[in-house]
C-alpha positions in Angstrom: 15.5 72.2 66.6 14.0 75.5 65.4 16.6 78.2 64.5 14.2 81.1 63.9 10.5 82.0 64.2 9.6 81.5 60.5 10.9 77.9 60.6 8.3 75.2 61.0 9.2 72.7 63.7 9.4 69.0 62.8 8.2 66.0 64.8 5.8 65.7 67.6 4.7 68.4 70.0 6.2 67.4 73.3 4.4 68.2 76.5 6.0 67.5 79.9 3.5 67.4 82.7 5.1 67.7 86.2 3.5 66.6 89.4 2.6 69.6 91.5 -0.7 71.0 92.6 -3.7 68.8 93.3 -5.2 70.1 90.1 -4.4 72.4 87.2 -6.0 74.0 84.2 -4.3 75.6 81.2 -4.7 76.1 77.5 -2.6 75.5 74.5 -3.1 78.1 71.7 -1.9 78.0 68.1 -2.4 80.3 65.1 -0.3 81.1 62.0 1.6 83.8 64.0 1.5 86.2 61.0 -2.0 87.2 60.0 -5.2 88.4 61.6 -7.0 85.2 60.6 -7.4 84.3 64.2 -10.1 86.9 64.4 -12.1 84.8 62.0 -11.7 81.5 63.8 -8.3 80.4 62.3 -6.8 79.3 65.6 -6.6 76.1 67.6 -7.2 76.2 71.4 -7.0 73.1 73.5 -8.0 73.1 77.2 -5.7 71.0 79.3 -6.8 69.8 82.8 -5.4 67.5 85.4 -6.4 66.4 88.8 -3.9 64.5 91.0 -5.6 62.3 93.6 -4.6 59.2 95.7 -6.2 57.1 92.9 -3.7 58.6 90.4 -3.7 61.3 87.8 -6.7 62.2 85.8 -5.6 64.1 82.7 -7.8 65.5 79.9 -7.1 67.4 76.7 -10.3 68.8 75.2 -11.5 68.7 71.7 -9.9 71.6 69.7 -11.7 74.9 69.3 -11.2 76.8 66.1 -10.4 76.1 62.5 -6.6 76.2 62.5 -4.5 73.0 62.2 -1.1 73.3 63.9 2.1 72.1 62.4 2.4 68.9 64.5 0.9 65.6 63.6 1.6 63.9 66.9 1.6 64.9 70.6 4.1 63.2 73.0 2.9 63.4 76.6 5.3 62.7 79.3 4.2 62.6 83.0 7.0 63.3 85.4 6.8 62.7 89.2 3.4 61.0 89.2 3.0 57.6 90.9 0.5 56.5 88.4 -1.9 57.7 85.7 -5.4 56.6 86.6 -7.0 58.0 83.4 -5.9 60.1 80.5 -8.0 61.1 77.6 -8.0 63.4 74.6 -11.2 64.5 73.0 -13.0 61.8 75.0 -10.8 58.9 73.9 -8.8 57.1 76.5 -5.0 56.8 76.1 -2.8 53.8 77.0 0.6 54.5 78.5 3.9 52.6 78.5 5.8 53.1 81.7 9.5 53.7 81.8 11.8 54.2 84.8 11.2 57.9 85.3 8.1 58.8 83.4 4.9 57.7 81.7 4.9 58.5 78.0 2.3 58.3 75.2 2.6 59.5 71.7 -0.8 60.1 70.0 -1.7 61.1 66.5 -3.2 64.5 65.8 -6.1 62.6 64.2 -7.2 61.7 67.7 -7.7 65.4 68.3 -10.5 65.8 65.8 
């Protein structure tokens, strides 16, 4: 729980991915939120893409762009409303998932981003 904007969050970054369109593209962006250092490459941008097909979800988070390291050390991905995840990868590395009743969840180390 974060009480104010200058407080650093604790724990994993949690991303909930809901079934919807056949495909989607978006970006996650992080910087220090205070300085103009982002103008000099001190930011982190991650491209996030998914394609939902009859074979299952194909989900990809790209290699980070920029020289900023966000606060989180882990990312928790939760896929909601998908029948199955065919492939999921981050920075070219495949992820394994454990299925629960309502979602597919994976927690990965930020080390896998680099």
